[in-house]
N, C-alpha and C positions, 0 to 999 in steps of 0.2 A: 720604332724610330722612323721618322719620315726622312726619306732620301732626297738629295738634290735631283732636279729634273735631268733625265738622260741628255748628255751632250753639253751640260753646264759644269762649272768647276768653281769651288770656293777658292778665293785667293787669301791664303792664311797669313797671319802676322810674320811667320818665318820666311816668307817669300815676297811679301808685298814691297820690301825694300828694293828688290830687283826691278819691279814695275816702276817704282818711284824714280829710280835712277834713269831708266830708259825715257820715261816721260819728261823728266827734268832736263836730260841731255837734249832731247828732241825740241823741247821748248826753247832752249838757249840757241840752238842752231837755227830754228825757224825765225827767231827775232834777229839773228845775225844777218839773215837774208831779207829782212824787212817784211816778213809775213805776220799777220795778225790772226789771233784765234777767233773762231766763230763756233758757237754751240747751238744746235738745233734740238727740238724735242725728240725723244726716242721713238715716238710713233708719229705717222703722217697719214694724210688721206691716201688711200690706196692708189689713186690715179697719179700721184706724184711719181710712183715707181712704175706703174703699168705704162704710162705715157713716156716717162723718161728713160727707163731701162729697155723697154720693148716687150710686147706681149709674147713674142716668140722665144724669149730667152728662158733658160732653165730656172733662173732666179724667180721670175714672175710666174712661170707655169708650175713649178714644183716646190720651191724652197721658201716662199714668203709666209710669215706668220700673219694671217689676215683674219679679221673678225668684225662683227657688227657691234657698234657701241649701243648704248641705250636709246639713242636717237635714230637707230637703224642706219647710221653712216658707216661705210666700209673703211676700216682703219687697219694699217699695217705697221708692225714693228720694223724699223728701218733695216733693210738687208745690206745697204751700202749708203754712202754719204753724198756722192756727187749730186744726185738728183735732189736730195733734201737741201743741200747747200745752195743749189741753184734756185730752188723755190724761195729760200730765205733771202737771197740776193735780189730776186725779182720783187717779192712782196714788200721788202723794205727799201726799194728804190736805191740800192747801194751804188748802182752804176751812175746815178745822177751826181753822187758825191765825188766820184773819182772815175776817170776813164780806164784805169787799170787797178784791179783788186788782187792783192796777194793774201790768201787766206789759208789757215791750217786748222786741223781738228784732231781730237783724240777722244775715243769713247767706245762704248759697246754697240754691237750690231747682232742681228739675229737671222739665221737661215736654218731651215729644216733639212739638214744634210746628215749623211751617215757619219757618226762620230768616229774619228780615228786620230792617230798621233798628230798633234799640231792642228787639228781641225775640230771645232766645237760648234754647237748650235747657238750659244752666245759666245761671241768672240770679240776681240778688240782691234781697232785699227788706228793708226796715225795716217793722216792724209794731208796733202797740200794742193791748192788749186790756184792757178794764175789765170785771171779772167780779164780779157780786154785786148789781147795782142794776137795778131795773125802771124807774127814773125817767127822764124825758126829759133831765134835766141830765147824765146819763151820756153820752147820745148827743151832746149839745151839747159836752161836754168833749172827746170824740173829735175833733170838727171843729175846735175851738179849738186842740187839740194839733197837729193836722195843719197848721193855718194858721201856728202858731208855728214849726214845723219848716221850712216853706217859706221863711218870712221869714229864718230863721237862716242860710240858704245863698244868699239873694238872689232867691228866686222870690216875686214879689208879684202878677204878672199871670197868673191862672188862673181857670178856671170851675169852680164847684161845682154839681153837679146833685144834687138830692135827690128822693126818692119814699118812699112807704110801701107795703109789701106787706101790711100789716094783720095781724090774728091768723090762726091756722091756719084758723079757721072762715070768716072773710071771704075769705081767700085761696082756699079751696076753692070757695066760691060763684063767685068771679070766674073761676077756671080753668074751671069748668063752662060758664059763659057764653062765655068766650073760645073754648073748643073748639067749641061749637055754631056760633059765627060762622065760625071758620076752616074747619070741615068744609063749610060752605055755599059756600066759595070755594076749596076744596082744590085743584082742578085748576089754579088760577092761581098757586099758591104755588111757590116754588123747591123743588128736590129736598131740600135740607137741611131746609127748613121742613116739608115733607111727612113726613120721617122723624121730626122732633121732635114732630109733632102728637100722636103716641101716647105717646112716652116723656117728653118735657119741653117741654110747650107754651109755658111762660113764656119759654123761650129764643128763641122765634120773635120776641118783641118786640124782641130785640136784633139781629135780622137786618140785614145791611148791603146786602142785595139791594134794588135800587131798586123793583122791582115789589112785593116784600113790604112795603116801607115805604109804598107807595101804598095797598095793601090794608089795612094796619093803621090807616090814618087813619080808617076806619069801624068799627074794632074797639071793643069795650067798654073802658072805662077803669077801672083798678083802684081809683082814688080814690072812684069812685061806689059801691063795695062795702064800704067800711070801716065797721065797727061803731062805736058811740059811743065805746068805750074807745080803739080804735085811732085814731080821728079826733082825740080829745082829746090823746092822746100826741103825735101828729104835729104838731098845732097848737102845742103847747107847745115842741116841738123848734124849730120855725120861729121862734117868738117869742124863744126864748133866744138863738139864734145871730144873729138880726136885732139884738137889743138889744146884742149884743157886737160889732157892727160887721161881721159877715160877710155878704157878698152871696151869693145863690144863685139858681139857676134851678130851678123845679119841672118835673120831667120824668116824667110818669105812665107812660112806657114803660121807665123804668129798672128793671131787675130784678136785675142782677148774675148771675153764672153758677153759683152754688153753692146747693144745696138747703137748707142750714141757715139761710138768712136769713129773718127775718120782721120786721114793722114797718119801722123806718127803714132805708133803704139810701141810699148816696151815692157819688158818683164825682168824681174830680178830673181835669180836662182842660186841656190847653195847646195853643193853636193852632199853636205853633212845631213841634209834632211831626207835623203833617200829618194824613193820614187816620187813622192809629193814634194818636189824640190823648189817650187815657187814660193817666195815669201813677200811678193809685192809686185806692183806694176801699174801701168796707166797709159795715158795717151791723150791725143787731142780730140776735142768734141766741140766743133764749131756751130752745131745746129741746136744743141740741147736747150740753151737759154731761150731761144725763140720758140721752141716746142713747148716750153713751160710758161709762155706768156710774156717773155721779156723781149727787148730789142735784139736784132741780129747781132750777136757778139761772139767772137772767137774765144776759146778757152782751152787749157791743157792742165792735166793734173795727174796725181797718182795716189795710191794707198798702199800701206804696209801692214802686214799681219803681225801684231805684237806677240801673240803666243809663239809664232814661228821664229821671230827674232830672238825671243828668250830661249827657245830650243837650240838655235844656232849658238848662242852665247854659252849655254850649258854644255853642249857637245864639244865646243872648242875651249872650255874652261876659262871663259872670259867674263863670267857673270860678275857684276859689281852692284853694290847696293848703297843707298843713302844711309848714313849712320843714324840710327834712331834709339840706340841703347842709352839708358840714363848715364849721364856723366857723374852724377852724385846720388847716392842713396843715404837718406838720413835715418839713422838708427836711434830710436827713442828708448832709452833705458828704463824710464819710468812713465807709465801711461798718463800720469798727472802732468807731464811736461809736453804733451802733444801740441799744446798751443804754441810753445816755443819752436818746436820743429816746423810747424806750419808757417810761422813768421819767417824763419830762416829760408824755407823753401821759396816763399814769395820773393825775398831779396835776391836769391840766386836766379829764379826764373825771369825776374826783371832784367837781369844781366844776360839773358838768353842761355843760361846753363840748364840743360835738361836734368830735372831733379824729381825724385819720387820719395814719398814718405810711407813708411809702413802703416797700414790701416787696420791690421788685425791684432794689435797689441800682443805680439809674440815676444818670446824671450830674445835676449841679445844674440844668442847663438843662432836661433832660427832666422833672425833678421839678417845676420851676416851671411848665412847660407843663401838667402833670397837675393841679397845684393850681388853675390857671386854668380848666381843663376841668371840674373837679368843683365849681366855684363857691365855693371857699374864700375867706373874707373876709380872712384873715390867713395869712401864712406865717411860721413860726419856723425860722430857719436854725441848725442844730447843726453846727459845724465845729471844727477844731483851735484856731483863734484864740478862738472863743467859749468853749471848754472851759478854755483857759489863763487867760482873763481873768475867768471866772465870770459872763459876760454873754451873753445871747442876742440875736441880731438879729431883730427883729419887723418885718415889712413889711406895710403896709396895701395890699391888692391893688387897691383902688379908687382910692386917691390916690397910690400908689407911695411914700408916706412911710415911712422906716425909722427905728426907734428902738432903743436898747439897753435891755434889762431884765435884772435879776439872775436867774440861774438858780434861786437858792434861793427866790425869791418870785414866780416867773412866774405862778403861779395868782392872784396879787393883781391881775394885769392883766385880770381877768375882765370887768369892766365894759366895757372897750374891745372885747374879743372878742365881746361880745353886741351891739354896735352893728350 
Protein backbone atom coordinates (compact mmCIF):
# COMPACT_ATOMS: atom_id res chain seq x y z
CA UNK A 1 0.00 0.00 0.00
CA UNK A 2 1.36 3.42 -0.97
CA UNK A 3 1.18 5.93 1.90
CA UNK A 4 0.57 9.68 1.62
CA UNK A 5 3.71 11.80 1.73
CA UNK A 6 4.85 12.59 5.28
CA UNK A 7 3.43 15.89 6.44
CA UNK A 8 0.36 15.69 4.21
CA UNK A 9 -3.16 14.60 5.10
CA UNK A 10 -6.19 13.37 3.19
CA UNK A 11 -9.33 15.41 3.82
CA UNK A 12 -11.96 12.67 3.92
CA UNK A 13 -15.70 12.97 3.22
CA UNK A 14 -16.61 12.78 6.91
CA UNK A 15 -14.60 15.95 7.67
CA UNK A 16 -14.71 17.93 4.43
CA UNK A 17 -18.01 19.48 5.53
CA UNK A 18 -16.13 21.33 8.29
CA UNK A 19 -13.72 22.75 5.70
CA UNK A 20 -16.64 23.76 3.48
CA UNK A 21 -18.27 25.56 6.39
CA UNK A 22 -15.16 27.57 7.25
CA UNK A 23 -14.47 28.49 3.63
CA UNK A 24 -18.11 29.41 3.01
CA UNK A 25 -18.24 31.54 6.17
CA UNK A 26 -14.97 33.29 5.29
CA UNK A 27 -16.18 33.90 1.74
CA UNK A 28 -19.34 35.62 3.01
CA UNK A 29 -17.44 37.83 5.46
CA UNK A 30 -14.86 38.75 2.80
CA UNK A 31 -17.62 39.89 0.47
CA UNK A 32 -19.26 41.76 3.35
CA UNK A 33 -16.06 43.82 3.65
CA UNK A 34 -15.84 44.36 -0.12
CA UNK A 35 -12.94 41.94 -0.75
CA UNK A 36 -12.70 40.02 -4.03
CA UNK A 37 -11.12 36.61 -4.47
CA UNK A 38 -7.85 36.18 -6.38
CA UNK A 39 -6.37 32.78 -7.31
CA UNK A 40 -2.77 32.24 -8.40
CA UNK A 41 -0.92 29.12 -9.65
CA UNK A 42 0.29 26.73 -6.96
CA UNK A 43 3.87 27.12 -8.21
CA UNK A 44 5.82 30.24 -9.17
CA UNK A 45 9.25 31.18 -10.38
CA UNK A 46 11.56 30.83 -7.38
CA UNK A 47 12.63 34.48 -7.52
CA UNK A 48 9.08 35.56 -6.59
CA UNK A 49 9.74 34.20 -3.11
CA UNK A 50 13.50 34.67 -2.82
CA UNK A 51 13.14 38.36 -3.73
CA UNK A 52 9.83 38.88 -1.99
CA UNK A 53 10.25 36.99 1.28
CA UNK A 54 14.02 37.46 1.63
CA UNK A 55 16.99 35.15 1.17
CA UNK A 56 17.83 35.30 4.89
CA UNK A 57 14.50 33.90 6.05
CA UNK A 58 14.00 30.31 7.21
CA UNK A 59 11.30 29.86 4.57
CA UNK A 60 13.66 30.56 1.67
CA UNK A 61 16.73 28.95 3.25
CA UNK A 62 15.20 25.77 4.65
CA UNK A 63 11.54 25.23 3.88
CA UNK A 64 10.74 25.80 0.21
CA UNK A 65 9.97 22.99 -2.22
CA UNK A 66 12.14 24.10 -5.15
CA UNK A 67 12.97 22.16 -8.31
CA UNK A 68 14.09 22.61 -11.90
CA UNK A 69 11.43 22.06 -14.56
CA UNK A 70 12.17 20.55 -17.98
CA UNK A 71 13.33 23.90 -19.31
CA UNK A 72 15.80 24.16 -16.39
CA UNK A 73 13.86 27.03 -14.82
CA UNK A 74 13.81 27.12 -11.02
CA UNK A 75 10.24 26.61 -9.80
CA UNK A 76 8.89 26.71 -6.22
CA UNK A 77 5.65 25.41 -4.74
CA UNK A 78 4.22 28.48 -3.06
CA UNK A 79 5.15 28.61 0.66
CA UNK A 80 3.00 31.69 1.25
CA UNK A 81 0.68 33.89 -0.78
CA UNK A 82 1.56 37.55 -0.36
CA UNK A 83 4.52 37.53 -2.75
CA UNK A 84 2.58 35.46 -5.30
CA UNK A 85 -0.44 37.73 -5.02
CA UNK A 86 1.72 40.82 -5.49
CA UNK A 87 3.27 39.22 -8.58
CA UNK A 88 -0.23 38.70 -9.99
CA UNK A 89 -1.26 42.27 -9.17
CA UNK A 90 1.84 43.71 -10.88
CA UNK A 91 1.74 41.41 -13.93
CA UNK A 92 -1.95 42.05 -14.57
CA UNK A 93 -1.68 45.83 -14.03
CA UNK A 94 -4.45 45.65 -11.45
CA UNK A 95 -3.39 48.91 -9.81
CA UNK A 96 -4.21 50.74 -13.05
CA UNK A 97 -7.80 49.54 -12.69
CA UNK A 98 -8.24 50.82 -9.14
CA UNK A 99 -6.03 52.78 -6.70
CA UNK A 100 -7.21 50.52 -3.87
CA UNK A 101 -7.44 46.74 -4.10
CA UNK A 102 -9.19 44.55 -1.54
CA UNK A 103 -8.29 40.91 -2.24
CA UNK A 104 -8.67 37.57 -0.48
CA UNK A 105 -7.55 33.99 -1.15
CA UNK A 106 -7.96 30.44 0.13
CA UNK A 107 -5.82 27.47 -0.84
CA UNK A 108 -2.95 25.04 -0.22
CA UNK A 109 0.66 26.00 0.52
CA UNK A 110 3.85 24.01 0.95
CA UNK A 111 6.78 24.14 3.38
CA UNK A 112 9.27 21.46 4.33
CA UNK A 113 8.82 21.67 8.11
CA UNK A 114 8.86 19.09 10.87
CA UNK A 115 5.26 17.81 11.01
CA UNK A 116 3.48 18.26 14.33
CA UNK A 117 0.00 18.93 15.68
CA UNK A 118 -1.62 21.58 13.50
CA UNK A 119 1.44 21.89 11.24
CA UNK A 120 1.76 20.09 7.89
CA UNK A 121 4.00 20.23 4.84
CA UNK A 122 0.94 20.86 2.73
CA UNK A 123 -1.25 23.24 4.67
CA UNK A 124 -4.09 25.63 3.87
CA UNK A 125 -4.52 29.33 4.46
CA UNK A 126 -7.09 32.04 4.12
CA UNK A 127 -5.64 35.48 3.62
CA UNK A 128 -6.62 39.05 2.78
CA UNK A 129 -4.59 41.93 1.38
CA UNK A 130 -5.48 45.63 1.23
CA UNK A 131 -3.28 47.27 -1.41
CA UNK A 132 -3.04 51.00 -2.05
CA UNK A 133 -3.47 52.75 1.32
CA UNK A 134 -0.74 54.18 3.55
CA UNK A 135 -3.25 55.11 6.21
CA UNK A 136 -3.68 53.41 9.61
CA UNK A 137 -7.35 52.71 8.90
CA UNK A 138 -6.22 50.06 6.40
CA UNK A 139 -4.28 48.31 9.19
CA UNK A 140 -7.34 48.56 11.42
CA UNK A 141 -9.62 47.17 8.70
CA UNK A 142 -7.41 44.09 8.42
CA UNK A 143 -7.76 43.38 12.14
CA UNK A 144 -11.51 44.06 12.07
CA UNK A 145 -11.88 41.69 9.11
CA UNK A 146 -9.97 38.95 10.93
CA UNK A 147 -12.10 39.44 14.06
CA UNK A 148 -15.28 39.10 11.98
CA UNK A 149 -13.94 35.96 10.32
CA UNK A 150 -13.25 34.38 13.70
CA UNK A 151 -16.69 35.23 15.05
CA UNK A 152 -18.36 33.85 11.90
CA UNK A 153 -17.13 30.33 12.73
CA UNK A 154 -17.43 30.54 16.53
CA UNK A 155 -14.01 31.78 17.71
CA UNK A 156 -14.39 34.62 20.20
CA UNK A 157 -11.64 33.83 22.70
CA UNK A 158 -8.25 34.66 21.20
CA UNK A 159 -5.28 36.94 21.87
CA UNK A 160 -4.22 39.69 19.50
CA UNK A 161 -0.57 40.74 19.76
CA UNK A 162 0.59 43.87 17.95
CA UNK A 163 3.85 45.72 17.44
CA UNK A 164 5.46 48.19 15.06
CA UNK A 165 8.69 47.60 13.15
CA UNK A 166 8.71 51.25 12.09
CA UNK A 167 10.07 52.68 8.88
CA UNK A 168 13.07 51.21 7.07
CA UNK A 169 15.30 53.86 8.65
CA UNK A 170 14.13 53.36 12.23
CA UNK A 171 14.22 49.59 11.77
CA UNK A 172 17.83 49.74 10.55
CA UNK A 173 18.87 51.84 13.56
CA UNK A 174 17.20 49.34 15.86
CA UNK A 175 18.83 46.35 14.20
CA UNK A 176 22.26 47.96 14.62
CA UNK A 177 21.65 48.43 18.34
CA UNK A 178 20.19 44.95 18.72
CA UNK A 179 23.18 43.34 16.99
CA UNK A 180 25.61 45.29 19.18
CA UNK A 181 23.85 44.02 22.28
CA UNK A 182 23.57 40.43 21.09
CA UNK A 183 27.24 40.31 20.08
CA UNK A 184 28.13 41.24 23.64
CA UNK A 185 26.30 38.11 24.87
CA UNK A 186 26.88 35.94 21.82
CA UNK A 187 28.44 33.04 23.71
CA UNK A 188 25.27 32.66 25.78
CA UNK A 189 22.94 32.45 22.80
CA UNK A 190 21.54 29.23 21.37
CA UNK A 191 23.15 27.87 18.20
CA UNK A 192 20.17 28.92 16.09
CA UNK A 193 20.38 32.46 17.40
CA UNK A 194 24.12 32.59 16.81
CA UNK A 195 23.52 31.64 13.19
CA UNK A 196 20.80 34.25 12.81
CA UNK A 197 22.94 37.00 14.32
CA UNK A 198 24.62 37.69 10.98
CA UNK A 199 21.84 36.77 8.56
CA UNK A 200 18.54 37.73 10.22
CA UNK A 201 18.96 39.17 13.73
CA UNK A 202 15.32 40.20 14.13
CA UNK A 203 14.30 36.54 14.08
CA UNK A 204 16.24 36.05 17.32
CA UNK A 205 13.46 38.02 19.03
CA UNK A 206 11.14 35.14 18.13
CA UNK A 207 13.35 32.48 19.73
CA UNK A 208 11.58 29.90 21.91
CA UNK A 209 14.82 28.97 23.70
CA UNK A 210 14.40 29.78 27.40
CA UNK A 211 17.93 31.12 27.78
CA UNK A 212 17.53 33.31 24.69
CA UNK A 213 14.29 34.69 26.12
CA UNK A 214 16.06 35.55 29.37
CA UNK A 215 18.87 37.32 27.48
CA UNK A 216 16.37 39.26 25.37
CA UNK A 217 14.82 40.78 28.49
CA UNK A 218 17.76 43.20 28.52
CA UNK A 219 17.81 43.80 24.76
CA UNK A 220 16.86 47.13 23.18
CA UNK A 221 13.15 47.52 22.36
CA UNK A 222 12.15 48.49 18.83
CA UNK A 223 9.39 50.85 20.00
CA UNK A 224 12.08 53.11 21.45
CA UNK A 225 13.52 53.60 17.96
CA UNK A 226 10.37 54.60 16.08
CA UNK A 227 10.52 57.93 14.25
CA UNK A 228 7.67 60.43 14.66
CA UNK A 229 5.78 59.29 11.56
CA UNK A 230 6.00 55.60 12.54
CA UNK A 231 4.92 56.32 16.10
CA UNK A 232 1.96 58.43 14.96
CA UNK A 233 0.86 55.70 12.54
CA UNK A 234 1.05 53.02 15.21
CA UNK A 235 -0.75 55.14 17.80
CA UNK A 236 -3.60 55.71 15.34
CA UNK A 237 -3.85 51.98 14.58
CA UNK A 238 -4.14 51.23 18.29
CA UNK A 239 -6.74 53.96 18.76
CA UNK A 240 -8.86 52.78 15.81
CA UNK A 241 -9.02 49.14 16.88
CA UNK A 242 -9.62 50.09 20.52
CA UNK A 243 -12.53 52.32 19.52
CA UNK A 244 -13.92 49.40 17.50
CA UNK A 245 -13.94 47.17 20.58
CA UNK A 246 -10.87 45.05 19.77
CA UNK A 247 -8.63 44.13 22.71
CA UNK A 248 -4.90 43.67 22.11
CA UNK A 249 -1.60 43.10 23.85
CA UNK A 250 1.42 45.20 22.93
CA UNK A 251 4.38 42.88 22.31
CA UNK A 252 7.59 44.74 21.36
CA UNK A 253 9.31 41.39 20.58
CA UNK A 254 6.81 40.50 17.84
CA UNK A 255 8.55 40.66 14.45
CA UNK A 256 6.92 38.00 12.23
CA UNK A 257 9.21 35.86 10.06
CA UNK A 258 9.28 37.60 6.70
CA UNK A 259 11.58 40.38 5.50
CA UNK A 260 8.92 42.39 3.70
CA UNK A 261 7.13 43.60 6.86
CA UNK A 262 7.42 47.17 8.12
CA UNK A 263 5.36 49.33 10.47
CA UNK A 264 2.40 47.44 12.00
CA UNK A 265 2.71 43.69 12.60
CA UNK A 266 0.19 41.52 14.45
CA UNK A 267 -0.46 37.92 15.41
CA UNK A 268 -3.47 35.90 16.57
CA UNK A 269 -2.97 33.32 19.30
CA UNK A 270 -5.22 30.75 20.99
CA UNK A 271 -4.40 29.07 24.31
CA UNK A 272 -6.18 25.86 23.24
CA UNK A 273 -3.40 25.17 20.71
CA UNK A 274 -0.76 24.69 23.40
CA UNK A 275 2.87 25.70 22.77
CA UNK A 276 2.30 26.35 19.05
CA UNK A 277 -0.44 28.89 19.84
CA UNK A 278 -0.30 31.12 16.76
CA UNK A 279 -3.00 30.55 14.14
CA UNK A 280 -2.45 33.59 11.97
CA UNK A 281 -0.98 37.02 11.61
CA UNK A 282 0.25 39.66 9.25
CA UNK A 283 1.23 43.26 8.92
CA UNK A 284 2.14 46.12 6.64
CA UNK A 285 4.51 45.73 3.67
CA UNK A 286 5.01 49.07 1.92
CA UNK A 287 8.01 48.07 -0.21
CA UNK A 288 7.15 44.62 -1.58
CA UNK A 289 5.20 45.74 -4.64
CA UNK A 290 8.06 47.93 -5.80
CA UNK A 291 10.56 45.12 -5.11
CA UNK A 292 8.58 42.85 -7.45
CA UNK A 293 8.50 45.35 -10.30
CA UNK A 294 5.42 47.42 -9.56
CA UNK A 295 4.96 51.06 -8.62
CA UNK A 296 5.69 52.21 -5.08
CA UNK A 297 2.51 51.13 -3.30
CA UNK A 298 1.61 50.67 0.35
CA UNK A 299 -0.14 47.47 1.46
CA UNK A 300 -1.18 45.48 4.51
CA UNK A 301 -2.47 41.94 4.89
CA UNK A 302 -2.71 38.77 6.97
CA UNK A 303 -3.02 35.00 6.65
CA UNK A 304 -4.79 32.40 8.81
CA UNK A 305 -3.94 28.70 9.13
CA UNK A 306 -7.08 26.71 8.35
CA UNK A 307 -5.83 23.48 9.97
CA UNK A 308 -5.22 25.38 13.21
CA UNK A 309 -8.58 27.13 13.06
CA UNK A 310 -10.28 23.73 12.69
CA UNK A 311 -8.22 22.46 15.62
CA UNK A 312 -9.43 25.38 17.77
CA UNK A 313 -13.03 24.67 16.76
CA UNK A 314 -12.59 20.97 17.52
CA UNK A 315 -11.04 21.63 20.94
CA UNK A 316 -13.80 24.10 21.86
CA UNK A 317 -16.54 21.82 20.45
CA UNK A 318 -17.69 24.44 17.93
CA UNK A 319 -17.16 22.55 14.70
CA UNK A 320 -19.95 23.10 12.20
CA UNK A 321 -20.40 21.67 8.74
CA UNK A 322 -22.36 22.37 5.61
CA UNK A 323 -25.13 19.80 5.25
CA UNK A 324 -24.40 17.44 2.37
CA UNK A 325 -26.30 14.27 3.28
CA UNK A 326 -29.04 13.27 0.82
CA UNK A 327 -32.48 14.65 1.58
CA UNK A 328 -34.05 11.85 -0.44
CA UNK A 329 -33.01 8.26 -1.14
CA UNK A 330 -34.99 6.56 -3.91
CA UNK A 331 -35.53 2.86 -3.27
CA UNK A 332 -36.22 0.92 -6.47
CA UNK A 333 -38.18 -2.23 -5.62
CA UNK A 334 -37.81 -3.72 -9.10
CA UNK A 335 -34.63 -3.22 -11.19
CA UNK A 336 -36.83 -2.89 -14.29
CA UNK A 337 -38.19 0.37 -12.84
CA UNK A 338 -34.80 2.09 -12.53
CA UNK A 339 -35.70 4.43 -15.41
CA UNK A 340 -38.64 5.75 -13.37
CA UNK A 341 -36.38 6.26 -10.34
CA UNK A 342 -33.88 8.23 -12.40
CA UNK A 343 -36.63 10.46 -13.85
CA UNK A 344 -37.95 11.18 -10.35
CA UNK A 345 -34.44 12.00 -9.20
CA UNK A 346 -34.05 14.48 -12.08
CA UNK A 347 -37.28 16.24 -11.05
CA UNK A 348 -36.14 16.54 -7.43
CA UNK A 349 -32.62 17.72 -8.28
CA UNK A 350 -34.11 20.38 -10.54
CA UNK A 351 -35.78 21.66 -7.36
CA UNK A 352 -32.40 21.62 -5.54
CA UNK A 353 -33.31 18.56 -3.47
CA UNK A 354 -30.24 16.42 -2.74
CA UNK A 355 -31.27 13.01 -4.12
CA UNK A 356 -29.52 9.67 -4.59
CA UNK A 357 -30.65 6.49 -6.33
CA UNK A 358 -29.47 2.97 -5.52
CA UNK A 359 -27.12 1.77 -8.26
CA UNK A 360 -26.41 -1.78 -7.08
CA UNK A 361 -29.85 -3.34 -7.61
CA UNK A 362 -30.02 -4.47 -4.00
CA UNK A 363 -32.99 -5.73 -2.04
CA UNK A 364 -35.43 -3.24 -0.56
CA UNK A 365 -34.11 -4.08 2.91
CA UNK A 366 -30.50 -3.37 1.86
CA UNK A 367 -31.52 -0.13 0.19
CA UNK A 368 -33.36 1.02 3.33
CA UNK A 369 -30.25 0.27 5.40
CA UNK A 370 -28.16 2.30 2.95
CA UNK A 371 -30.61 5.21 3.13
CA UNK A 372 -30.28 5.20 6.91
CA UNK A 373 -26.49 4.93 6.70
CA UNK A 374 -26.09 7.95 4.40
CA UNK A 375 -28.42 10.04 6.57
CA UNK A 376 -31.28 10.50 4.10
CA UNK A 377 -34.25 12.32 5.65
CA UNK A 378 -36.81 10.71 3.35
CA UNK A 379 -37.11 7.56 1.29
CA UNK A 380 -39.22 7.35 -1.86
CA UNK A 381 -40.21 3.80 -2.78
CA UNK A 382 -40.64 3.06 -6.48
CA UNK A 383 -42.36 -0.31 -6.94
CA UNK A 384 -44.82 -2.07 -9.22
CA UNK A 385 -47.81 -1.04 -7.08
CA UNK A 386 -46.66 2.56 -7.04
CA UNK A 387 -46.27 2.66 -10.80
CA UNK A 388 -49.71 1.06 -11.32
CA UNK A 389 -51.46 3.52 -8.98
CA UNK A 390 -49.47 6.60 -10.09
CA UNK A 391 -48.57 7.22 -6.44
CA UNK A 392 -45.23 7.06 -4.64
CA UNK A 393 -44.67 5.93 -1.06
CA UNK A 394 -42.73 8.61 0.84
CA UNK A 395 -41.29 7.61 4.23
CA UNK A 396 -39.98 10.06 6.82
CA UNK A 397 -36.87 8.30 8.18
CA UNK A 398 -37.01 10.14 11.50
CA UNK A 399 -40.67 9.57 12.36
CA UNK A 400 -41.28 6.43 10.22
CA UNK A 401 -44.46 8.13 8.95
CA UNK A 402 -45.45 7.09 5.40
CA UNK A 403 -47.61 9.04 2.97
CA UNK A 404 -48.66 8.65 -0.66
CA UNK A 405 -47.80 11.34 -3.18
CA UNK A 406 -48.68 11.55 -6.91
CA UNK A 407 -45.76 10.65 -9.17
CA UNK A 408 -46.64 13.51 -11.50
CA UNK A 409 -46.15 16.17 -8.84
CA UNK A 410 -43.65 14.64 -6.41
CA UNK A 411 -41.44 17.72 -6.79
CA UNK A 412 -44.21 19.76 -5.15
CA UNK A 413 -43.44 17.89 -1.92
CA UNK A 414 -40.25 19.98 -1.87
CA UNK A 415 -40.97 21.84 1.38
CA UNK A 416 -41.29 18.57 3.26
CA UNK A 417 -38.01 17.22 1.86
CA UNK A 418 -36.24 20.38 3.02
CA UNK A 419 -37.31 19.93 6.64
